[in-house]
LOVEX-737588 format. One record per residue: x, z, y of N, C-alpha, C in turn; residue number from 0; residue in three letters. Coordinates in pm, 1 decimal. Layout:
N
n.x X&n.z Z&n.y Y&ca.x X&ca.z Z&ca.y Y&c.x X&c.z Z&c.y Y&pos NUM&code Ala;
...
% end
This chain:
143
n.x -502.8&n.z 1159.5&n.y 545.5&ca.x -498.7&ca.z 1147.8&ca.y 402.6&c.x -639.4&c.z 1114.9&c.y 353.2&pos 0&code Met;
n.x -642.6&n.z 1038.2&n.y 246.0&ca.x -766.9&ca.z 1003.7&ca.y 183.0&c.x -788.8&c.z 1094.6&c.y 63.6&pos 1&code Ile;
n.x -910.9&n.z 1149.2&n.y 48.4&ca.x -936.0&ca.z 1241.1&ca.y -61.9&c.x -1033.0&c.z 1174.7&c.y -161.5&pos 2&code Cys;
n.x -1012.8&n.z 1198.9&n.y -287.5&ca.x -1110.7&ca.z 1164.4&ca.y -391.9&c.x -1145.9&c.z 1294.8&c.y -457.9&pos 3&code Arg;
n.x -1267.6&n.z 1341.0&n.y -426.0&ca.x -1309.6&ca.z 1472.1&ca.y -474.6&c.x -1226.3&c.z 1578.1&c.y -406.9&pos 4&code Gly;
n.x -1153.0&n.z 1656.7&n.y -482.6&ca.x -1069.5&ca.z 1759.4&ca.y -426.5&c.x -920.4&c.z 1723.6&c.y -428.0&pos 5&code Thr;
n.x -889.3&n.z 1598.6&n.y -464.7&ca.x -746.4&ca.z 1556.1&ca.y -471.0&c.x -714.1&c.z 1456.3&c.y -361.9&pos 6&code Glu;
n.x -591.9&n.z 1461.5&n.y -314.3&ca.x -546.3&ca.z 1357.9&ca.y -221.5&c.x -521.0&c.z 1230.7&c.y -298.0&pos 7&code Trp;
n.x -571.7&n.z 1120.0&n.y -246.0&ca.x -553.9&ca.z 993.7&ca.y -317.1&c.x -431.8&c.z 914.8&c.y -271.8&pos 8&code Ala;
n.x -381.2&n.z 944.7&n.y -152.6&ca.x -266.9&ca.z 867.8&ca.y -100.0&c.x -138.5&c.z 949.6&c.y -101.4&pos 9&code Asp;
n.x -117.9&n.z 1016.7&n.y -209.9&ca.x 4.0&ca.z 1094.2&ca.y -234.7&c.x 49.6&c.z 1058.3&c.y -375.5&pos 10&code Val;
n.x 176.1&n.z 1018.9&n.y -389.7&ca.x 225.7&ca.z 982.4&ca.y -523.1&c.x 352.8&c.z 1058.6&c.y -556.1&pos 11&code Glu;
n.x 347.9&n.z 1134.5&n.y -664.9&ca.x 470.7&ca.z 1198.0&ca.y -715.2&c.x 552.3&c.z 1099.3&c.y -792.4&pos 12&code Trp;
n.x 685.0&n.z 1105.3&n.y -779.7&ca.x 772.0&ca.z 1029.8&ca.y -867.6&c.x 753.4&c.z 1079.5&c.y -1008.2&pos 13&code Tyr;
n.x 766.7&n.z 994.7&n.y -1110.5&ca.x 745.8&ca.z 1038.1&ca.y -1248.9&c.x 830.8&c.z 1160.2&c.y -1289.4&pos 14&code Pro;
n.x 952.8&n.z 1171.8&n.y -1236.0&ca.x 1040.1&ca.z 1284.9&ca.y -1270.9&c.x 1013.5&c.z 1409.7&c.y -1183.5&pos 15&code Asp;
n.x 919.1&n.z 1397.4&n.y -1088.0&ca.x 885.0&ca.z 1510.4&ca.y -1002.4&c.x 987.1&c.z 1540.6&c.y -892.3&pos 16&code Gly;
n.x 1083.4&n.z 1454.9&n.y -875.3&ca.x 1190.3&ca.z 1479.2&ca.y -777.3&c.x 1148.0&c.z 1453.8&c.y -633.9&pos 17&code Ser;
n.x 1051.9&n.z 1365.0&n.y -610.6&ca.x 1009.4&ca.z 1324.8&ca.y -477.7&c.x 860.8&c.z 1307.8&c.y -476.1&pos 18&code His;
n.x 807.2&n.z 1308.4&n.y -356.5&ca.x 665.7&ca.z 1276.2&ca.y -335.5&c.x 655.6&c.z 1178.5&c.y -220.2&pos 19&code Ile;
n.x 579.2&n.z 1072.5&n.y -238.5&ca.x 558.7&ca.z 970.3&ca.y -134.6&c.x 419.7&c.z 990.0&c.y -76.6&pos 20&code Ala;
n.x 405.2&n.z 972.9&n.y 55.5&ca.x 278.9&ca.z 991.7&ca.y 123.5&c.x 277.9&c.z 912.0&c.y 252.5&pos 21&code Phe;
n.x 159.9&n.z 899.2&n.y 311.0&ca.x 144.0&ca.z 827.9&ca.y 437.8&c.x 85.9&c.z 927.7&c.y 538.6&pos 22&code Val;
n.x 150.6&n.z 935.4&n.y 654.4&ca.x 102.9&ca.z 1015.0&ca.y 766.5&c.x 33.4&c.z 923.2&c.y 865.9&pos 23&code Ser;
n.x -84.0&n.z 963.1&n.y 909.1&ca.x -163.2&ca.z 879.8&ca.y 1005.1&c.x -184.8&c.z 958.9&c.y 1131.3&pos 24&code Thr;
n.x -164.8&n.z 894.6&n.y 1244.8&ca.x -188.4&ca.z 960.9&ca.y 1372.1&c.x -338.5&c.z 990.5&c.y 1385.3&pos 25&code Ser;
n.x -369.2&n.z 1086.4&n.y 1471.8&ca.x -506.0&ca.z 1130.0&ca.y 1490.0&c.x -598.7&c.z 1016.0&c.y 1535.0&pos 26&code Arg;
n.x -544.6&n.z 925.1&n.y 1616.6&ca.x -627.0&ca.z 811.3&ca.y 1663.6&c.x -626.3&c.z 693.8&c.y 1566.5&pos 27&code Asp;
n.x -558.5&n.z 706.8&n.y 1454.0&ca.x -551.1&ca.z 603.9&ca.y 1346.6&c.x -486.8&c.z 475.1&c.y 1397.1&pos 28&code His;
n.x -395.5&n.z 486.0&n.y 1494.7&ca.x -325.5&ca.z 367.7&ca.y 1545.3&c.x -182.8&c.z 361.2&c.y 1497.6&pos 29&code Lys;
n.x -140.0&n.z 460.9&n.y 1423.2&ca.x -0.4&ca.z 463.8&ca.y 1375.6&c.x 4.2&c.z 528.7&c.y 1239.1&pos 30&code His;
n.x 70.5&n.z 462.8&n.y 1144.6&ca.x 91.7&ca.z 516.8&ca.y 1012.7&c.x 239.3&c.z 507.4&c.y 976.4&pos 31&code Glu;
n.x 284.2&n.z 611.0&n.y 903.9&ca.x 424.2&ca.z 614.5&ca.y 859.0&c.x 426.8&c.z 648.8&c.y 711.2&pos 32&code Val;
n.x 493.4&n.z 564.1&n.y 632.7&ca.x 514.8&ca.z 590.7&ca.y 491.1&c.x 637.7&c.z 682.1&c.y 484.0&pos 33&code Phe;
n.x 623.7&n.z 791.7&n.y 409.1&ca.x 731.6&ca.z 893.8&ca.y 401.4&c.x 759.8&c.z 930.4&c.y 257.9&pos 34&code Arg;
n.x 880.0&n.z 977.9&n.y 232.3&ca.x 920.3&ca.z 1029.1&ca.y 101.7&c.x 984.6&c.z 1163.5&c.y 123.4&pos 35&code Val;
n.x 933.2&n.z 1263.0&n.y 49.8&ca.x 989.2&ca.z 1398.6&ca.y 61.0&c.x 1061.6&c.z 1435.4&c.y -66.0&pos 36&code Ala;
n.x 1176.8&n.z 1501.5&n.y -50.2&ca.x 1254.9&ca.z 1552.8&ca.y -164.1&c.x 1191.6&c.z 1685.3&c.y -203.5&pos 37&code Asp;
n.x 1146.5&n.z 1696.7&n.y -328.3&ca.x 1075.1&ca.z 1815.9&ca.y -375.9&c.x 1166.4&c.z 1937.6&c.y -381.2&pos 38&code Ala;
n.x 1295.3&n.z 1919.5&n.y -401.8&ca.x 1386.3&ca.z 2032.5&ca.y -414.9&c.x 1424.3&c.z 2087.5&c.y -276.4&pos 39&code Ala;
n.x 1449.9&n.z 1998.3&n.y -180.3&ca.x 1498.3&ca.z 2045.6&ca.y -52.1&c.x 1389.9&c.z 2049.3&c.y 57.2&pos 40&code Thr;
n.x 1283.5&n.z 1974.0&n.y 37.9&ca.x 1179.4&ca.z 1966.6&ca.y 137.3&c.x 1207.7&c.z 1866.5&c.y 250.7&pos 41&code Gly;
n.x 1324.3&n.z 1802.7&n.y 245.6&ca.x 1359.2&ca.z 1706.7&ca.y 350.2&c.x 1268.6&c.z 1582.6&c.y 336.1&pos 42&code Ser;
n.x 1227.7&n.z 1528.7&n.y 449.9&ca.x 1135.6&ca.z 1414.4&ca.y 451.8&c.x 1206.4&c.z 1298.5&c.y 521.8&pos 43&code Val;
n.x 1196.6&n.z 1183.6&n.y 457.5&ca.x 1257.6&ca.z 1061.5&ca.y 513.2&c.x 1147.8&c.z 962.6&c.y 545.7&pos 44&code Arg;
n.x 1148.4&n.z 909.8&n.y 669.1&ca.x 1049.4&ca.z 807.8&ca.y 708.3&c.x 1095.2&c.z 673.3&c.y 652.0&pos 45&code Asp;
n.x 994.1&n.z 595.4&n.y 605.5&ca.x 1020.0&ca.z 465.2&ca.y 555.3&c.x 957.4&c.z 359.9&c.y 646.2&pos 46&code Gly;
n.x 849.1&n.z 303.5&n.y 603.9&ca.x 780.6&ca.z 201.4&ca.y 678.7&c.x 689.3&c.z 262.2&c.y 785.7&pos 47&code Leu;
n.x 663.5&n.z 184.2&n.y 890.4&ca.x 579.7&ca.z 229.8&ca.y 999.6&c.x 492.7&c.z 117.6&c.y 1044.3&pos 48&code Ser;
n.x 375.6&n.z 146.1&n.y 1090.6&ca.x 285.5&ca.z 43.5&ca.y 1141.4&c.x 206.9&c.z 96.6&c.y 1258.8&pos 49&code Arg;
n.x 203.0&n.z 20.1&n.y 1370.0&ca.x 126.1&ca.z 52.9&ca.y 1487.0&c.x 29.5&c.z -60.0&c.y 1517.5&pos 50&code Arg;
n.x -87.0&n.z -23.0&n.y 1569.5&ca.x -187.6&ca.z -120.5&ca.y 1611.5&c.x -247.9&c.z -78.0&c.y 1744.5&pos 51&code Cys;
n.x -297.0&n.z -171.3&n.y 1820.4&ca.x -362.4&ca.z -136.7&ca.y 1944.6&c.x -501.8&c.z -78.1&c.y 1918.5&pos 52&code Ser;
n.x -564.3&n.z -121.0&n.y 1809.6&ca.x -690.2&ca.z -57.5&ca.y 1765.6&c.x -658.6&c.z 14.0&c.y 1634.7&pos 53&code Asp;
n.x -756.2&n.z 71.8&n.y 1573.2&ca.x -733.9&ca.z 154.3&ca.y 1456.6&c.x -664.8&c.z 73.9&c.y 1343.0&pos 54&code Ala;
n.x -565.8&n.z 138.4&n.y 1280.6&ca.x -496.5&ca.z 80.1&ca.y 1165.8&c.x -599.4&c.z 62.7&c.y 1051.4&pos 55&code Val;
n.x -597.8&n.z -54.9&n.y 992.9&ca.x -691.1&ca.z -78.8&ca.y 883.8&c.x -616.3&c.z -101.6&c.y 751.5&pos 56&code Arg;
n.x -506.5&n.z -33.7&n.y 732.6&ca.x -429.4&ca.z -58.4&ca.y 613.0&c.x -497.8&c.z -7.4&c.y 488.4&pos 57&code Val;
n.x -603.8&n.z 64.5&n.y 498.5&ca.x -662.7&ca.z 126.9&ca.y 383.3&c.x -792.8&c.z 61.4&c.y 339.2&pos 58&code Arg;
n.x -868.0&n.z 3.4&n.y 429.9&ca.x -1000.8&ca.z -47.9&ca.y 393.0&c.x -1076.6&c.z 59.8&c.y 317.6&pos 59&code Asn;
n.x -1057.1&n.z 185.3&n.y 352.7&ca.x -1124.7&ca.z 296.3&ca.y 283.3&c.x -1060.8&c.z 342.0&c.y 156.3&pos 60&code Gly;
n.x -953.2&n.z 275.5&n.y 116.4&ca.x -885.1&ca.z 309.5&ca.y -8.0&c.x -733.2&c.z 309.8&c.y 16.0&pos 61&code Thr;
n.x -660.2&n.z 340.7&n.y -85.9&ca.x -513.8&ca.z 343.5&ca.y -79.4&c.x -462.6&c.z 204.0&c.y -114.7&pos 62&code Val;
n.x -387.7&n.z 140.9&n.y -22.7&ca.x -334.2&ca.z 9.4&ca.y -45.2&c.x -183.2&c.z 8.6&c.y -37.3&pos 63&code Asn;
n.x -121.1&n.z 102.6&n.y -103.1&ca.x 26.4&ca.z 105.2&ca.y -114.2&c.x 60.3&c.z 172.3&c.y -244.8&pos 64&code Trp;
n.x 179.5&n.z 140.4&n.y -297.9&ca.x 234.0&ca.z 207.8&ca.y -414.5&c.x 384.1&c.z 217.8&c.y -402.4&pos 65&code Arg;
n.x 437.5&n.z 329.7&n.y -437.4&ca.x 581.4&ca.z 346.1&ca.y -443.3&c.x 627.9&c.z 308.5&c.y -583.0&pos 66&code Val;
n.x 738.3&n.z 239.0&n.y -595.5&ca.x 793.6&ca.z 195.1&ca.y -721.8&c.x 931.2&c.z 259.8&c.y -738.5&pos 67&code Leu;
n.x 936.7&n.z 385.8&n.y -784.2&ca.x 1062.0&ca.z 460.6&ca.y -789.4&c.x 1171.6&c.z 391.7&c.y -874.1&pos 68&code Pro;
n.x 1138.2&n.z 329.0&n.y -985.1&ca.x 1240.9&ca.z 270.9&ca.y -1072.9&c.x 1318.9&c.z 158.8&c.y -1003.8&pos 69&code Ala;
n.x 1251.6&n.z 83.8&n.y -914.4&ca.x 1319.4&ca.z -27.2&ca.y -846.8&c.x 1348.3&c.z 9.9&c.y -701.3&pos 70&code Ser;
n.x 1314.3&n.z 128.6&n.y -656.2&ca.x 1332.5&ca.z 173.9&ca.y -520.1&c.x 1267.0&c.z 78.4&c.y -420.8&pos 71&code Asn;
n.x 1137.1&n.z 51.6&n.y -447.6&ca.x 1061.0&ca.z -38.8&ca.y -363.5&c.x 926.7&c.z 25.1&c.y -333.3&pos 72&code Glu;
n.x 855.6&n.z -34.7&n.y -235.9&ca.x 720.0&ca.z 10.0&ca.y -203.9&c.x 636.6&c.z -116.1&c.y -176.1&pos 73&code Val;
n.x 514.2&n.z -112.1&n.y -226.6&ca.x 415.9&ca.z -217.3&ca.y -197.2&c.x 333.0&c.z -165.0&c.y -80.6&pos 74&code Ile;
n.x 323.3&n.z -246.7&n.y 24.5&ca.x 261.2&ca.z -204.3&ca.y 149.8&c.x 163.6&c.z -311.9&c.y 193.8&pos 75&code Trp;
n.x 49.2&n.z -271.4&n.y 244.1&ca.x -57.4&ca.z -359.9&ca.y 297.0&c.x -30.8&c.z -390.2&c.y 442.8&pos 76&code Phe;
n.x -53.3&n.z -515.1&n.y 483.7&ca.x -41.0&ca.z -553.8&ca.y 624.2&c.x -133.0&c.z -670.3&c.y 652.8&pos 77&code Ser;
n.x -175.5&n.z -680.2&n.y 777.9&ca.x -256.5&ca.z -790.9&ca.y 825.3&c.x -171.4&c.z -882.7&c.y 917.9&pos 78&code Glu;
n.x -42.9&n.z -892.2&n.y 889.2&ca.x 46.6&ca.z -968.7&ca.y 975.4&c.x 14.0&c.z -1115.9&c.y 984.9&pos 79&code Arg;
n.x -57.0&n.z -1172.6&n.y 886.7&ca.x -91.7&ca.z -1314.4&ca.y 892.3&c.x -242.7&c.z -1333.1&c.y 913.6&pos 80&code Asp;
n.x -308.2&n.z -1232.4&n.y 971.9&ca.x -453.3&ca.z -1227.6&ca.y 1001.2&c.x -536.8&c.z -1205.0&c.y 876.9&pos 81&code Asp;
n.x -478.2&n.z -1198.9&n.y 759.8&ca.x -547.3&ca.z -1161.2&ca.y 637.5&c.x -476.8&c.z -1036.6&c.y 583.0&pos 82&code Trp;
n.x -550.7&n.z -950.3&n.y 518.7&ca.x -492.0&ca.z -833.5&ca.y 457.9&c.x -421.8&c.z -868.5&c.y 327.8&pos 83&code Gly;
n.x -287.4&n.z -862.3&n.y 325.7&ca.x -208.6&ca.z -901.7&ca.y 211.5&c.x -117.8&c.z -786.4&c.y 173.1&pos 84&code Gln;
n.x -57.2&n.z -800.5&n.y 53.8&ca.x 40.6&ca.z -701.1&ca.y 4.5&c.x 181.3&c.z -757.3&c.y 17.5&pos 85&code Leu;
n.x 273.6&n.z -670.3&n.y 55.4&ca.x 414.5&ca.z -705.1&ca.y 75.3&c.x 505.2&c.z -608.9&c.y -1.3&pos 86&code Tyr;
n.x 618.5&n.z -653.3&n.y -44.2&ca.x 714.8&ca.z -569.3&ca.y -116.4&c.x 832.5&c.z -542.5&c.y -23.6&pos 87&code Leu;
n.x 863.5&n.z -412.2&n.y -11.4&ca.x 972.2&ca.z -366.8&ca.y 76.0&c.x 1077.0&c.z -290.7&c.y -4.5&pos 88&code Tyr;
n.x 1198.1&n.z -299.7&n.y 41.6&ca.x 1308.3&ca.z -218.8&ca.y -12.0&c.x 1292.3&c.z -78.3&c.y 45.1&pos 89&code Asp;
n.x 1279.7&n.z 21.1&n.y -45.1&ca.x 1254.4&ca.z 157.4&ca.y 3.3&c.x 1375.5&c.z 217.3&c.y 71.4&pos 90&code Leu;
n.x 1497.4&n.z 179.8&n.y 35.8&ca.x 1618.5&ca.z 236.0&ca.y 96.1&c.x 1639.2&c.z 184.1&c.y 237.3&pos 91&code Ala;
n.x 1612.6&n.z 56.3&n.y 260.0&ca.x 1641.0&ca.z -3.5&ca.y 388.1&c.x 1516.1&c.z -28.5&c.y 475.9&pos 92&code Thr;
n.x 1397.4&n.z -31.2&n.y 412.6&ca.x 1276.1&ca.z -62.7&ca.y 486.8&c.x 1261.4&c.z -213.1&c.y 512.5&pos 93&code Gly;
n.x 1348.9&n.z -292.8&n.y 456.0&ca.x 1344.4&ca.z -438.1&ca.y 477.9&c.x 1243.9&c.z -506.7&c.y 385.6&pos 94&code Gln;
n.x 1174.7&n.z -603.7&n.y 441.4&ca.x 1079.7&ca.z -682.6&ca.y 364.7&c.x 1153.8&c.z -766.0&c.y 261.9&pos 95&code Leu;
n.x 1109.9&n.z -757.6&n.y 136.2&ca.x 1169.6&ca.z -836.8&ca.y 29.0&c.x 1089.0&c.z -962.5&c.y 0.5&pos 96&code Lys;
n.x 956.3&n.z -947.7&n.y -3.1&ca.x 872.4&ca.z -1065.9&ca.y -32.0&c.x 726.0&c.z -1036.0&c.y -1.6&pos 97&code Ser;
n.x 651.7&n.z -1142.8&n.y 16.7&ca.x 506.4&ca.z -1135.0&ca.y 29.1&c.x 450.4&c.z -1147.1&c.y -115.1&pos 98&code Lys;
n.x 366.7&n.z -1055.6&n.y -153.4&ca.x 315.0&ca.z -1054.4&ca.y -290.3&c.x 189.0&c.z -1138.1&c.y -305.1&pos 99&code Ile;
n.x 91.8&n.z -1116.7&n.y -213.7&ca.x -32.6&ca.z -1190.2&ca.y -219.8&c.x -37.0&c.z -1288.2&c.y -103.8&pos 100&code Thr;
n.x -119.8&n.z -1391.4&n.y -117.2&ca.x -124.5&ca.z -1489.4&ca.y -9.3&c.x -261.4&c.z -1559.5&c.y -9.2&pos 101&code Ser;
n.x -276.8&n.z -1653.5&n.y 83.6&ca.x -400.0&ca.z -1728.0&ca.y 92.5&c.x -500.9&c.z -1662.6&c.y 181.8&pos 102&code Gly;
n.x -616.6&n.z -1724.6&n.y 190.3&ca.x -724.4&ca.z -1668.3&ca.y 270.6&c.x -786.0&c.z -1550.3&c.y 198.3&pos 103&code Glu;
n.x -848.2&n.z -1461.1&n.y 276.1&ca.x -912.8&ca.z -1347.8&ca.y 220.8&c.x -823.9&c.z -1224.7&c.y 220.5&pos 104&code Gly;
n.x -887.7&n.z -1112.6&n.y 195.1&ca.x -821.1&ca.z -981.4&ca.y 205.3&c.x -805.1&c.z -914.6&c.y 70.2&pos 105&code Asn;
n.x -694.8&n.z -841.3&n.y 58.8&ca.x -679.6&ca.z -747.1&ca.y -49.6&c.x -755.7&c.z -619.4&c.y -1.1&pos 106&code Val;
n.x -859.7&n.z -585.9&n.y -70.8&ca.x -943.3&ca.z -471.8&ca.y -31.3&c.x -898.2&c.z -342.7&c.y -96.7&pos 107&code Ala;
n.x -846.6&n.z -350.5&n.y -218.2&ca.x -806.0&ca.z -228.4&ca.y -285.7&c.x -704.8&c.z -258.9&c.y -395.0&pos 108&code Glu;
n.x -588.3&n.z -204.1&n.y -383.6&ca.x -485.0&ca.z -212.1&ca.y -487.1&c.x -522.3&c.z -112.9&c.y -596.4&pos 109&code Leu;
n.x -554.5&n.z -162.0&n.y -716.9&ca.x -609.2&ca.z -75.2&ca.y -820.2&c.x -504.3&c.z -25.6&c.y -918.8&pos 110&code Arg;
n.x -410.6&n.z -114.6&n.y -961.2&ca.x -315.9&ca.z -74.6&ca.y -1063.5&c.x -189.8&c.z -157.0&c.y -1045.0&pos 111&code Arg;
n.x -74.7&n.z -93.2&n.y -1074.0&ca.x 51.9&ca.z -160.6&ca.y -1069.2&c.x 126.2&c.z -127.4&c.y -1201.8&pos 112&code Val;
n.x 171.3&n.z -230.2&n.y -1270.2&ca.x 258.2&ca.z -213.1&ca.y -1386.3&c.x 399.0&c.z -249.0&c.y -1340.0&pos 113&code Asp;
n.x 474.9&n.z -145.2&n.y -1311.4&ca.x 607.4&ca.z -164.8&ca.y -1252.0&c.x 699.8&c.z -239.2&c.y -1346.2&pos 114&code Glu;
n.x 688.0&n.z -215.2&n.y -1476.8&ca.x 774.9&ca.z -278.8&ca.y -1574.4&c.x 751.7&c.z -429.8&c.y -1585.5&pos 115&code Lys;
n.x 625.9&n.z -471.5&n.y -1589.9&ca.x 598.1&ca.z -615.5&ca.y -1601.9&c.x 584.6&c.z -684.4&c.y -1462.0&pos 116&code Ser;
n.x 592.2&n.z -602.9&n.y -1356.2&ca.x 577.0&ca.z -651.7&ca.y -1219.6&c.x 440.7&c.z -721.9&c.y -1200.0&pos 117&code Arg;
n.x 336.9&n.z -660.5&n.y -1258.3&ca.x 200.3&ca.z -709.9&ca.y -1245.8&c.x 117.8&c.z -609.9&c.y -1169.9&pos 118&code Thr;
n.x 28.8&n.z -664.8&n.y -1083.3&ca.x -64.4&ca.z -574.7&ca.y -1017.0&c.x -204.0&c.z -631.7&c.y -1021.0&pos 119&code Leu;
n.x -299.9&n.z -542.6&n.y -1011.2&ca.x -442.0&ca.z -577.4&ca.y -1011.7&c.x -502.5&c.z -525.3&c.y -884.5&pos 120&code Trp;
n.x -585.1&n.z -609.0&n.y -819.7&ca.x -645.3&ca.z -566.3&ca.y -694.1&c.x -784.1&c.z -623.8&c.y -681.2&pos 121&code Phe;
n.x -862.8&n.z -562.6&n.y -592.6&ca.x -996.5&ca.z -611.4&ca.y -556.0&c.x -977.5&c.z -683.7&c.y -421.8&pos 122&code Val;
n.x -1036.1&n.z -800.4&n.y -409.2&ca.x -1028.0&ca.z -880.1&ca.y -287.1&c.x -1158.7&c.z -932.4&c.y -245.9&pos 123&code Gly;
n.x -1167.6&n.z -974.6&n.y -120.4&ca.x -1288.9&ca.z -1040.8&ca.y -71.3&c.x -1250.1&c.z -1158.3&c.y 16.5&pos 124&code Asn;
n.x -1341.1&n.z -1255.0&n.y 27.4&ca.x -1325.5&ca.z -1376.7&ca.y 108.2&c.x -1210.5&c.z -1463.5&c.y 60.9&pos 125&code Ala;
n.x -1170.2&n.z -1449.3&n.y -67.2&ca.x -1062.6&ca.z -1529.2&ca.y -125.3&c.x -1117.8&c.z -1648.0&c.y -203.3&pos 126&code Lys;
n.x -1246.7&n.z -1646.9&n.y -235.3&ca.x -1308.9&ca.z -1753.6&ca.y -314.8&c.x -1384.0&c.z -1851.1&c.y -223.8&pos 127&code Glu;
n.x -1339.7&n.z -1973.1&n.y -208.2&ca.x -1411.6&ca.z -2069.1&ca.y -123.0&c.x -1556.0&c.z -2087.9&c.y -169.2&pos 128&code Pro;
n.x -1646.7&n.z -2092.2&n.y -72.8&ca.x -1786.0&ca.z -2117.4&ca.y -103.7&c.x -1864.3&c.z -1997.4&c.y -150.5&pos 129&code Gly;
n.x -1798.7&n.z -1884.4&n.y -165.6&ca.x -1872.2&ca.z -1764.7&ca.y -207.9&c.x -1889.3&c.z -1670.2&c.y -88.8&pos 130&code Arg;
n.x -1990.9&n.z -1588.7&n.y -96.6&ca.x -2018.7&ca.z -1491.1&ca.y 11.1&c.x -1893.1&c.z -1408.1&c.y 33.7&pos 131&code Asp;
n.x -1837.8&n.z -1407.3&n.y 155.4&ca.x -1713.0&ca.z -1336.6&ca.y 181.8&c.x -1721.7&c.z -1184.1&c.y 165.4&pos 132&code Pro;
n.x -1845.8&n.z -1134.4&n.y 156.3&ca.x -1860.7&ca.z -989.9&ca.y 134.3&c.x -1858.3&c.z -950.2&c.y -11.4&pos 133&code Tyr;
n.x -1866.8&n.z -1049.0&n.y -101.3&ca.x -1858.7&ca.z -1018.7&ca.y -243.0&c.x -1713.4&c.z -987.8&c.y -276.8&pos 134&code Phe;
n.x -1694.2&n.z -887.3&n.y -360.4&ca.x -1557.2&ca.z -851.7&ca.y -402.8&c.x -1530.3&c.z -904.6&c.y -543.0&pos 135&code Arg;
n.x -1406.0&n.z -942.2&n.y -563.8&ca.x -1361.4&ca.z -996.9&ca.y -693.5&c.x -1237.0&c.z -922.5&c.y -737.7&pos 136&code His;
n.x -1210.9&n.z -923.2&n.y -866.3&ca.x -1096.9&ca.z -854.3&ca.y -923.3&c.x -987.2&c.z -957.5&c.y -956.5&pos 137&code Phe;
n.x -862.6&n.z -934.1&n.y -914.4&ca.x -753.2&ca.z -1027.1&ca.y -930.6&c.x -633.0&c.z -962.8&c.y -996.8&pos 138&code Tyr;
n.x -554.5&n.z -1049.7&n.y -1060.3&ca.x -424.0&ca.z -1007.5&ca.y -1115.9&c.x -318.9&c.z -1094.8&c.y -1051.7&pos 139&code Gln;
n.x -206.1&n.z -1032.7&n.y -1014.3&ca.x -95.0&ca.z -1104.8&ca.y -954.4&c.x 33.0&c.z -1061.4&c.y -1023.5&pos 140&code Asn;
n.x 113.3&n.z -1157.8&n.y -1065.5&ca.x 240.1&ca.z -1128.1&ca.y -1129.2&c.x 353.2&c.z -1174.4&c.y -1039.0&pos 141&code Arg;
n.x 452.7&n.z -1085.9&n.y -1022.4&ca.x 568.6&ca.z -1111.4&ca.y -938.8&c.x 653.4&c.z -1223.0&c.y -994.9&pos 142&code Asp;
% end
């Protein structure tokens, strides 16, 4: 779990308080599982999972996922195309629905998601041709 001060940063309560979404990471950081727990019963359902031969880098030091309870979806970070991009998954089935970001460069930090307008804001690097790839830039992406 990632902490900001005294609070966990990678835990999201559903707006109605019925469920909590979180990511479990193996001790060697080679396996992560996105999970949703029912607040009333305590039952936990596994959703997405990711394994790597070296340490999982889905976070880049920050939280790069969001649960979207109203549409029963989750935004998940992956380096499946050699760049760190965001993908949209169906939360009920775990099936990939669409790739959200694309192109060269990495999504470094998912900052905000407006579920109603299907807009997200993120910090990225190496996405601007001719600029220092270590410089970070702020982007908006609309579904």
